C-alpha positions, 0 to 999 in steps of 0.5 A, a space after each residue: 060722110 067719110 068713106 074709106 076702102 081697104 084691100 081686105 078685112 084682117 089684112 096687116 096694114 088694114 087691121 093695124 093702122 087703117 081701121 084703128 085710125 078711123 076708130 081713134 079719130 071718130 070723135 075728131 072727124 065728127 067734130 069737123 062735120 062728118 056724120 057717118 064714117 064707113 069702111 068698105 072692102 071686097 069681103 062678105 058681110 059676115 067677114 066685115 061684121 067679124 072684123 068690126 067686132 074684133 076691132 072694137 068699132 062699136 058705133 064709130 065705123 059702119 062696116 060695108 061689104 062690097 062682096 062682089 066688088 061692084 062698088 069699087 068697079 063702079 068708081 073705077 078703083 078696083 085692083 087685081 090682087 091675084 099675085 097675093 092670092 086675093 083675087 079682085 079687090 079694091 084699092 086703098 082710098 078714102 073719100 069725103 061725100 056730101 049729099 051724094 057728091 064726092 067732094 074729095 078723093 084720096 087714092 093711095 099709090 100701090 103699097 102706100 098708106 098715107 092719104 087715105 088715113 084718118 089723120 090725113 082726112 082730118 087735115 083736109 077738113 
């Protein structure tokens, strides 16, 4: 499984690059053995569903809501987006999970978008 986290649905980098990259590279990732591609954000299920529909993810990416930020807190990758009016959010990251074990974790430095991209993940497989 390839799981990636974005700070928020409909936000600039997330909508212009992060999610579209995984949609575009879905077939390549699956050819490398990834069976599920999932996107998570600290947003509710309705927002994640609307973002997925607006982004044309179809069945390529599963949109997972982390409405209260429980998942990002559990993995220690929460961030405080209060200075941007966003409250508690998740950092931008990606992971490769195999049978419930995180085999690779790629965490972005603040303000960057490189190691959590679909392209970078493909290079690691």
